[in-house]
DRENKE-712860 format. One record per atom (N, C-alpha, C): residue in three letters; atom name; x, y, z. Coordinates in steps of 0.001 Angstrom, whole numbers, plus 524288, in hexadecimal, padded with zeros to 5 digits. Layout:
// DRENKE-712860
residu;atome;px;py;pz
ALA;CA;X;Y;Z
...
//
This chain:
// DRENKE-712860
residu;atome;px;py;pz
MET;N;8034D;7FB6C;80000
MET;CA;80000;80000;80000
MET;C;8037B;804D5;80000
THR;N;80285;8084B;7FC5B
THR;CA;8054F;80D37;7FC2B
THR;C;80233;81138;7FF38
GLN;N;804A9;81384;802FB
GLN;CA;801F8;8174F;8064A
GLN;C;80341;81CC5;80468
LYS;N;7FF24;81FFA;803D1
LYS;CA;8002D;8256D;80270
LYS;C;802BC;8281E;80718
SER;N;80589;82C44;805EF
SER;CA;8083B;82F30;809FA
SER;C;8044B;831D3;80D92
VAL;N;8054D;83192;8128B
VAL;CA;801EB;83414;81662
VAL;C;80561;836E8;81A54
GLU;N;803C1;83B90;81BC1
GLU;CA;806A1;83EA5;81F9F
GLU;C;80632;83BF8;824F3
PRO;N;80A94;83B05;82794
PRO;CA;80A32;83894;82CBE
PRO;C;807BD;83C3F;830B9
PHE;N;80590;839F9;834C9
PHE;CA;803CF;83CE7;83957
PHE;C;8087B;83D27;83CFD
ILE;N;80A2F;841DA;83E5C
ILE;CA;80EBF;8427F;841BB
ILE;C;80D31;845CD;8466E
ILE;N;80EB8;843F8;84AF9
ILE;CA;80DCF;846ED;84FC7
ILE;C;812D9;846C6;852F4
THR;N;8144C;84B49;8550F
THR;CA;81916;84BC2;8581F
THR;C;817C4;84E3F;85D5A
ARG;N;81A39;84C44;86162
ARG;CA;81949;84E4D;866AC
ARG;C;81E6F;84E2A;869A7
THR;N;81F68;85210;86CCF
THR;CA;823FC;85210;87038
THR;C;8223B;85065;875A5
PHE;N;824DE;84C66;877B2
PHE;CA;823B4;84A5A;87CE6
PHE;C;8280B;84BF6;880A2
ARG;N;8268F;84D92;88559
ARG;CA;82A4E;84F1E;8895B
ARG;C;82C7C;84A3C;88C04
ALA;N;82F87;84760;888FC
ALA;CA;831F3;84291;88AEA
ALA;C;836AE;84172;8877D
PRO;N;83AAA;83EFA;889BB
PRO;CA;83F22;83D82;88681
PRO;C;83D8E;83954;88287
ARG;N;8405D;83943;87E3A
ARG;CA;83F34;83596;879FB
ARG;C;83F24;82FEC;87BF3
SER;N;842BD;82E84;87F7A
SER;CA;842F2;82923;88168
SER;C;83DEC;8279E;88441
LEU;N;83B92;82B3E;88724
LEU;CA;836BD;82A10;889F4
LEU;C;83221;829AA;88631
LEU;N;831DC;82D30;88273
LEU;CA;82DAC;82CE3;87E90
LEU;C;82E17;827C7;87B84
TRP;N;832D3;82640;87A2F
TRP;CA;833B2;82150;87762
TRP;C;8319F;81CB7;87A9A
GLN;N;832E2;81C95;87F9B
GLN;CA;830E7;8185A;882F3
GLN;C;82AF2;81857;88305
GLY;N;828B0;81CF4;8836F
GLY;CA;822FF;81D63;88394
GLY;C;8205A;81B8A;87EA1
GLU;N;82326;81B92;87A5A
GLU;CA;82100;81A10;8754B
GLU;C;82242;81468;873D6
THR;N;8260E;81205;87666
THR;CA;827EF;80CED;8749E
THR;C;82732;80883;8788D
GLN;N;82493;80993;87CDB
GLN;CA;823A8;80587;880C8
GLN;C;81DD5;80557;8820E
ALA;N;81B97;800B6;88192
ALA;CA;815F0;80016;88257
ALA;C;81433;801FD;887B6
GLU;N;81776;8013F;88BAC
GLU;CA;815DF;802E5;890EB
GLU;C;8153B;808D9;89146
HIS;N;817C3;80BB3;88DC9
HIS;CA;816FC;81161;88D90
HIS;C;8128A;812D0;889D7
LEU;N;8127A;81072;8853C
LEU;CA;80E8A;811BD;88143
LEU;C;808FB;8113E;88354
GLN;N;80810;80D54;88685
GLN;CA;802B9;80C6E;88864
GLN;C;800A8;810E8;88BC4
HIS;N;8041B;81468;88D88
HIS;CA;80273;818CD;890C2
HIS;C;800DF;81D9F;88D9F
TRP;N;8025D;81DD3;88896
TRP;CA;8014E;822A7;885B9
TRP;C;7FFAC;821F5;88003
LEU;N;800D8;81D8C;87D89
LEU;CA;7FFE1;81D10;877E5
LEU;C;7FA34;81B87;876D1
SER;N;7F6D6;81F64;8773E
SER;CA;7F14C;81EA3;875FF
SER;C;7EEB8;823FB;875DE
PRO;N;7EA6D;82456;87315
PRO;CA;7E795;82950;87321
PRO;C;7E579;82A75;87899
ALA;N;7E44A;82F65;87985
ALA;CA;7E1E6;830E9;87E7E
ALA;C;7DCF3;82DC2;87F57
GLY;N;7DC24;82BE3;88418
GLY;CA;7D784;828DB;88565
GLY;C;7D819;82303;8848D
PHE;N;7DC87;82146;88273
PHE;CA;7DD7E;81BB4;8818E
PHE;C;7E15F;819AA;88591
ARG;N;7E111;81494;8868E
ARG;CA;7E4E1;81200;889F5
ARG;C;7E6F8;80D36;8871F
THR;N;7EB95;80B79;888AD
THR;CA;7EE1D;806FB;88630
THR;C;7EC21;801E8;88898
LEU;N;7EA76;7FE55;88538
LEU;CA;7E8C2;7F91C;886CF
LEU;C;7ED23;7F517;88657
HIS;N;7F07A;7F5E4;88275
HIS;CA;7F47C;7F205;8811F
HIS;C;7F926;7F4EA;87ED5
ALA;N;7FDDE;7F35D;88048
ALA;CA;802A5;7F5B8;87E37
ALA;C;806E3;7F18F;87E10
ASP;N;80851;7EFEE;8795F
ASP;CA;80C42;7EBDC;878A8
ASP;C;8102C;7EDBD;87495
MET;N;81525;7EE1D;87621
MET;CA;81906;7F03B;87290
MET;C;81DB0;7ECA6;871E0
ASP;N;81F6E;7EC43;86D00
ASP;CA;82452;7E9C6;86B7B
ASP;C;82735;7EDF2;86859
PHE;N;82A2C;7F14B;86B26
PHE;CA;82C81;7F5E7;868BD
PHE;C;831AD;7F489;86620
ARG;N;83156;7F35F;86124
ARG;CA;835D6;7F240;85DCF
ARG;C;833EA;7F2AE;85832
VAL;N;8378B;7F36A;85485
VAL;CA;83601;7F360;84F09
VAL;C;8339B;7EE07;84DE8
GLY;N;82EF9;7EE0B;84BAE
GLY;CA;82C12;7E936;84AC4
GLY;C;82861;7E7DF;84F37
GLY;N;828F4;7EA87;853A7
GLY;CA;8258B;7E9A4;85827
GLY;C;820A4;7ECF5;857BC
ARG;N;81D9D;7ECF4;85C06
ARG;CA;818A3;7EFBB;85BD5
ARG;C;816EE;7F189;8613E
TYR;N;8134E;7F535;86128
TYR;CA;81088;7F6D9;865DB
TYR;C;80AC0;7F5F8;864C5
HIS;N;80859;7F291;867CA
HIS;CA;802C6;7F168;86742
HIS;C;8000E;7F37D;86C1F
TYR;N;7FBF8;7F690;86B52
TYR;CA;7F963;7F902;86FC1
TYR;C;7F380;7F938;86EF0
GLY;N;7F0C7;7F990;8734C
GLY;CA;7EB22;7FA2B;8733A
GLY;C;7E99E;7FEBE;876A6
LEU;N;7E5C4;801BA;874DB
LEU;CA;7E3E9;80654;877B2
LEU;C;7DE14;805D7;87892
GLU;N;7DC4F;807FD;87CE4
GLU;CA;7D6B0;80839;87DE8
GLU;C;7D53F;80DE1;87EF4
GLY;N;7D12C;80F90;87C48
GLY;CA;7CF7C;814EF;87CBE
GLY;C;7CA29;81565;87F3B
PRO;N;7C7F8;81A01;87EA9
PRO;CA;7C2CA;81AF7;880DD
PRO;C;7BED1;816FA;87EEB
ASN;N;7BB32;815A0;88245
ASN;CA;7B708;811E1;880FA
ASN;C;7B918;80C82;87F71
GLY;N;7BDEA;80B32;8811A
GLY;CA;7BFFE;805FA;88021
GLY;C;7C223;8050B;87AB2
LEU;N;7C277;80912;8775D
LEU;CA;7C4AC;8087A;87223
LEU;C;7CA41;80677;87291
GLN;N;7CB60;80235;86FCF
GLN;CA;7D0A9;80018;86FCB
GLN;C;7D31E;800D2;86A6F
MET;N;7D80D;8024F;86A7F
MET;CA;7DB29;802BE;865B8
MET;C;7E053;7FFFC;866B8
TRP;N;7E203;7FD19;862D0
TRP;CA;7E6F5;7FA47;86323
TRP;C;7EA8A;7FC5C;85EE5
GLY;N;7EF9E;7FC75;8600E
GLY;CA;7F362;7FE6E;85C3F
GLY;C;7F84E;7FB36;85C2F
LEU;N;7FB34;7FBDF;857F2
LEU;CA;80007;7F8EF;8572F
LEU;C;8040D;7FC74;85490
GLN;N;808B2;7FC8C;856BF
GLN;CA;80D24;7FF2E;85454
GLN;C;81123;7FB03;852F3
GLN;N;812E1;7FB0A;84E0A
GLN;CA;816D8;7F757;84C40
GLN;C;81BC1;7FA84;84B0F
PHE;N;81FF6;7F98D;84E09
PHE;CA;8249E;7FCD6;84DC8
PHE;C;827F4;7FBA2;848FE
LEU;N;82920;7FFBD;845FF
LEU;CA;82C29;7FF4E;8412B
LEU;C;831CB;80124;841DA
GLU;N;8327F;8054B;844E4
GLU;CA;837B6;80780;845BD
GLU;C;837E6;809E1;84B35
ILE;N;83C30;808F2;84DE6
ILE;CA;83D05;80B22;8531D
ILE;C;8428F;80D42;8535B
VAL;N;84311;8124B;85456
VAL;CA;8481C;814C8;85553
VAL;C;847B0;816E0;85AE7
PRO;N;84A0F;81440;85EAD
PRO;CA;84937;81592;8642F
PRO;C;8498E;81B6B;8655D
GLU;N;84572;81D40;867FF
GLU;CA;844D6;822A0;869C7
GLU;C;844E1;826A1;86559
ARG;N;84427;824E5;8607C
ARG;CA;8442F;8287A;85C06
ARG;C;83F67;827D4;8587A
ARG;N;83DF1;822DD;8574E
ARG;CA;839FE;82205;8533E
ARG;C;8378E;81C92;853C5
ILE;N;8326E;81C6D;852E2
ILE;CA;82F99;81778;85285
ILE;C;82C0A;817D5;84DBB
GLU;N;82C1C;813D1;84A8B
GLU;CA;82857;8135C;84645
GLU;C;8253B;80E64;84726
HIS;N;8201E;80ED2;84672
HIS;CA;81CDD;80A31;846F3
HIS;C;81812;80A98;84378
LEU;N;815A6;80629;84289
LEU;CA;8108E;80609;84015
LEU;C;80C88;805AD;8446C
GLN;N;808A6;808FD;8442F
GLN;CA;80479;80936;84810
GLN;C;7FF7C;8072C;8458F
SER;N;7FCBE;803D6;8484F
SER;CA;7F7B1;801FB;8465F
SER;C;7F40A;8011F;84AFE
PHE;N;7EF15;80102;849CB
PHE;CA;7EB5C;7FF16;84D9F
PHE;C;7EBD1;7F92D;84D88
SER;N;7EA68;7F6B9;851D0
SER;CA;7EAC9;7F109;8520D
SER;C;7E61A;7EEEB;85509
ASP;N;7E5FC;7E9D1;8556F
ASP;CA;7E235;7E757;858E4
ASP;C;7E51C;7E5EA;85DEB
LYS;N;7E254;7E3B1;861A4
LYS;CA;7E4D6;7E298;866AE
LYS;C;7E916;7DE6D;8664D
ASP;N;7E932;7DB78;861F7
ASP;CA;7ED37;7D77D;8613D
ASP;C;7F1DB;7D965;85E03
GLY;N;7F1C0;7DE5E;85C5B
GLY;CA;7F616;7E08B;8595B
GLY;C;7F576;7E022;8537C
GLY;N;7F0F4;7DE31;851A4
GLY;CA;7EFF2;7DE06;84C08
GLY;C;7EE4C;7E365;84A1B
LEU;N;7EE8D;7E430;84513
LEU;CA;7ED29;7E938;842C3
LEU;C;7E774;7EA83;843D3
GLY;N;7E67D;7EF47;8456D
GLY;CA;7E134;7F12C;84655
GLY;C;7E04E;7F61F;8433A
ARG;N;7DB9A;7F835;8439D
ARG;CA;7DA46;7FD10;840EF
ARG;C;7D8DA;8012D;84503
HIS;N;7D94C;80606;8437F
HIS;CA;7D7E0;80A60;846E9
HIS;C;7D21E;809BC;8485D
PRO;N;7D0D4;8099F;84D64
PRO;CA;7CB69;80897;84EF3
PRO;C;7C78E;80CEF;84D8E
MET;N;7C98A;8119B;84C7F
MET;CA;7C605;815F7;84B47
MET;C;7C6D3;81829;845CD
ALA;N;7CAAF;8162A;842F5
ALA;CA;7CBCF;81816;83DAD
ALA;C;7CD6D;8137D;83A41
PRO;N;7C9A7;8108D;83823
PRO;CA;7CAEC;80BC8;83545
PRO;C;7CE68;80C88;83077
ALA;N;7CE93;81140;82E44
ALA;CA;7D1E8;81234;829B2
ALA;C;7D787;81389;82B36
TRP;N;7D898;8142E;8304F
TRP;CA;7DDD1;81597;8321F
TRP;C;7E1D0;811BB;82FF9
PRO;N;7E678;8138A;82E7A
PRO;CA;7EA78;80FF6;82C66
PRO;C;7EBA4;80B83;83036
ALA;N;7EC94;806F0;82E1B
ALA;CA;7EDCF;8026A;83168
ALA;C;7F2E6;80344;83463
TYR;N;7F6A6;805DF;831E4
TYR;CA;7FBB6;806CE;83466
TYR;C;7FD4A;80C80;833BE
MET;N;7FFC9;80E81;837D3
MET;CA;80225;813AF;837A7
MET;C;807FD;812F8;8387F
HIS;N;80B1B;815DB;83580
HIS;CA;810C4;815E2;8364B
HIS;C;811ED;81A71;839ED
VAL;N;8144A;81944;83E6C
VAL;CA;81531;81D2C;8427A
VAL;C;81B10;81DB7;8436B
THR;N;81CDC;82290;843A2
THR;CA;82242;823B2;84501
THR;C;8223E;82767;849AB
ALA;N;824FE;825DD;84DC3
ALA;CA;82597;8291B;85271
ALA;C;82B50;82AA0;852D8
THR;N;82C52;82FAF;853C9
THR;CA;831B0;8317C;85483
THR;C;8321F;83478;859AB
TYR;N;836CC;83444;85BED
TYR;CA;837F4;83691;86107
TYR;C;83CCA;839F8;86073
GLU;N;83C77;83EDC;86226
GLU;CA;840F9;84263;861DE
GLU;C;84166;84581;866EA
ASP;N;8463C;84618;868BC
ASP;CA;84732;84954;86D58
ASP;C;84630;84F0F;86C01
THR;N;8445C;851F7;86FDA
THR;CA;843E3;8579B;86F50
THR;C;847EC;85A1E;872F4
PRO;N;8494B;85F0D;8720A
PRO;CA;84D5B;8618A;87548
PRO;C;84C23;861AD;87B21
ASP;N;84720;8619C;87C96
ASP;CA;845C6;861EE;88227
ASP;C;8454C;85C9B;884C8
GLY;N;846CA;85861;88218
GLY;CA;8468E;8532B;8846D
GLY;C;8416D;8505C;88385
SER;N;83DE5;852C5;880B6
SER;CA;838F9;85043;87F49
SER;C;839DC;84CF0;87A6B
THR;N;835AF;84A89;87885
THR;CA;83609;8474B;873DA
THR;C;831D5;848D8;87000
SER;N;83373;849CE;86B3A
SER;CA;82FC4;84AB8;866FD
SER;C;82E6B;8456C;8649D
TYR;N;82962;84448;8648A
TYR;CA;82763;83F37;862B9
TYR;C;823E6;84042;85E05
SER;N;824DA;83D98;859CB
SER;CA;821CB;83E6C;85514
SER;C;81FBD;8393A;85311
LEU;N;81AC3;83938;851A1
LEU;CA;81844;834A0;84F52
LEU;C;81680;835F0;849D6
SER;N;8177C;8325D;84643
SER;CA;8159E;832D0;840E3
SER;C;81271;82DEF;83FAC
TRP;N;80D90;82EB5;83E05
TRP;CA;80A15;82A66;83C9A
TRP;C;8089E;82AFD;836DF
ARG;N;808A6;826A1;83403
ARG;CA;806A9;826AC;82EAD
ARG;C;8047A;8214C;82D63
PRO;N;80082;8211E;82A13
PRO;CA;7FE57;81C0A;82891
PRO;C;80284;818AD;825F8
HIS;N;80253;813A9;8270A
HIS;CA;805F2;80FE1;824C5
HIS;C;802DA;80C47;82132
GLU;N;80422;80C65;81C2F
GLU;CA;80197;80909;8184F
GLU;C;7FBA2;80963;818A6
SER;N;7F9A6;80E21;818A1
SER;CA;7F40B;80EFE;81944
SER;C;7F15B;80FEC;8140C
ASP;N;7EC57;80ED2;813EC
ASP;CA;7E934;81029;80F59
ASP;C;7E769;815DC;80FCF
ASP;N;7E4D2;817C6;80BBC
ASP;CA;7E324;81D3F;80BB1
ASP;C;7DF51;81E7E;81019
ALA;N;7DBDF;81AD7;81165
ALA;CA;7D822;81BC6;815A4
ALA;C;7DAFD;81C62;81ADE
GLY;N;7DF0D;81954;81BB8
GLY;CA;7E21F;819C6;8207E
GLY;C;7E4F9;81EF9;820CE
ILE;N;7E724;8209D;81C62
ILE;CA;7E9E5;825A1;81C47
ILE;C;7E610;82A14;81D4C
ALA;N;7E17F;829D3;81B08
ALA;CA;7DD8A;82DE2;81BEC
ALA;C;7DBE4;82DF6;821AB
SER;N;7DB4A;82960;82403
SER;CA;7D9E3;82909;8298A
SER;C;7DE2F;82B7E;82CE5
PHE;N;7E311;82A37;82BB3
PHE;CA;7E78D;82C69;82E7C
PHE;C;7E7B7;8325A;82DEA
ASP;N;7E73B;8343B;8291F
ASP;CA;7E771;839E4;82836
ASP;C;7E30A;83CC1;82B0B
GLY;N;7DE86;83A5F;82B70
GLY;CA;7DA1C;83CD2;82E09
GLY;C;7DA70;83CB6;833F6
ALA;N;7DE3C;839E3;83612
ALA;CA;7DE9A;83936;83BC0
ALA;C;7E2EC;83C6F;83E41
ARG;N;7E56A;83FCA;83B5A
ARG;CA;7E9EE;842A5;83D72
ARG;C;7E89A;845E0;8424D
GLU;N;7E444;84896;84240
GLU;CA;7E2C6;84BBE;846C7
GLU;C;7E1D3;84841;84B8A
GLY;N;7DF30;843E1;84AB8
GLY;CA;7DE3A;84037;84EFD
GLY;C;7E340;83DCB;8510F
MET;N;7E6FA;83CB2;84D7F
MET;CA;7EBFF;83A8D;84F3D
MET;C;7EEE6;83E8F;85293
SER;N;7EEB7;84389;85104
SER;CA;7F13F;847A1;85426
SER;C;7EEEF;847D4;8599E
ALA;N;7E9D4;847AE;859FA
ALA;CA;7E739;847CF;85F14
ALA;C;7E879;842E5;8623B
GLY;N;7E85F;83E61;85FB3
GLY;CA;7E986;83977;8626A
GLY;C;7EF06;83953;86494
PHE;N;7F2CE;83AEF;86160
PHE;CA;7F830;83AFF;86342
PHE;C;7F8F6;83F13;86785
ALA;N;7F630;84375;86744
ALA;CA;7F6A3;84762;86B6F
ALA;C;7F51B;844F5;870A7
GLY;N;7F0E6;841FC;870CA
GLY;CA;7EF40;83F65;87597
GLY;C;7F312;83B3C;87758
THR;N;7F501;8382E;873A9
THR;CA;7F8C6;83415;874F3
THR;C;7FDDA;83674;876F8
PHE;N;7FFAB;83A97;8746A
PHE;CA;80482;83D19;87620
PHE;C;803DA;83FCA;87B6A
ALA;N;7FF38;841B4;87C99
ALA;CA;7FE42;843E2;881CF
ALA;C;7FEDA;83F98;885E9
LYS;N;7FCE0;83AE6;884BA
LYS;CA;7FD92;8367C;88855
LYS;C;80359;8352C;888F0
LEU;N;80647;83559;8849E
LEU;CA;80BE2;83437;884D5
LEU;C;80EBA;83862;88805
ASP;N;80D5E;83D5B;88746
ASP;CA;80FAE;84191;88A6F
ASP;C;80EF7;8407A;8903F
ASP;N;80A35;83F35;891CA
ASP;CA;8090C;83E19;8974B
ASP;C;80C1C;83961;89939
TYR;N;80C5D;83547;8960B
TYR;CA;80F1B;83089;89799
TYR;C;814F7;8319B;8984A
LEU;N;8175A;83467;8949A
LEU;CA;81CE8;8359E;89505
LEU;C;81E03;838F8;899D5
ALA;N;81A8E;83C97;89B00
ALA;CA;81B2E;83FE4;89FB4
ALA;C;81B2A;83C81;8A4A0
ARG;N;81794;838A9;8A4CD
ARG;CA;81762;8352A;8A964
ARG;C;81C60;831F9;8A9D8
LEU;N;81E8E;83034;8A56F
LEU;CA;82362;82D1A;8A58A
LEU;C;827F5;83053;8A78D
GLN;N;827D1;8356C;8A67E
GLN;CA;82C31;838D0;8A805
GLN;C;82B91;83B47;8AD68
ALA;N;82700;83A71;8AFD1
ALA;CA;825F5;83CE8;8B4E9
ALA;C;82915;83A59;8B941
//
């Protein structure tokens, strides 16, 4: 399948934490389960095999008992600098799933996370998301969700800010 070019969704945030701490918070299931979910959701399941070829399989429960499962398949890891993975919805057994509220959403997203030191000892964290091998309907769904993704990540990053502050207290 030839995929037409699509502008990635990119969001960058500076966290008041050293890069090594942010890296731990992003690469260990015992940390991820405290913050990696939209506001109002809690983690049901968190299983990680953090290595190239490994995966992070997780389950979330939201308001009214809505459950969502996800899977990250790690493609590239440069310690404390960069992670690339394929992101998908999954079922509770780790098989491929579909977005529960947007059936046209791409089956896979290619995600790149980068970490950079700032002069004040904080860390600049940037995420880039783009559809991976998607059809036109998936790309249209992705393009139409940019505002919602910005809002969703704002809530998730607020949870991460709070979690990192607690770790440093």
